[in-house]
C-alpha positions, -999 to +999 in steps of 0.1 A: +111-274+904+085-296+888+064-266+877+091-252+859+101-284+840+063-289+830+063-254+816+093-258+797+080-290+783+047-273+776+066-247+756+086-272+736+054-289+725+040-260+715+068-251+693+071-284+680+035-286+670+039-248+654+067-262+636+051-292+622+021-275+612+042-251+591+062-278+576+031-296+568+016-264+554+046-258+531+044-294+519+006-290+513+012-257+492+041-275+471+019-303+462-008-279+455+016-262+428+026-294+412-012-304+410-017-269+392+015-272+367+002-309+356-031-286+347-058-296+376-084-271+376-083-251+408-114-267+419-099-299+419-067-291+436-091-272+466-109-304+470-077-328+471-059-303+493-082-288+514-071-254+506-098-227+498-102-218+460-090-184+471-056-197+486-048-214+458-056-185+436-031-165+456-004-193+455-007-196+418-004-158+412+025-155+435+044-186+418+045-176+383 
């Protein structure tokens, strides 16, 4: 019984972590888009956000 509980807790923790990371990435992308719309160069958006230049270029093209 205790092993099953631990397994369930580990699975729930992993799911919560994955959800939190996805939410954080979504917010990061939204912030990068605002920075681009405000005229910041892609290189600065990359520097401040931690996203790669290629990721920002892709995001930019997908949101025009």
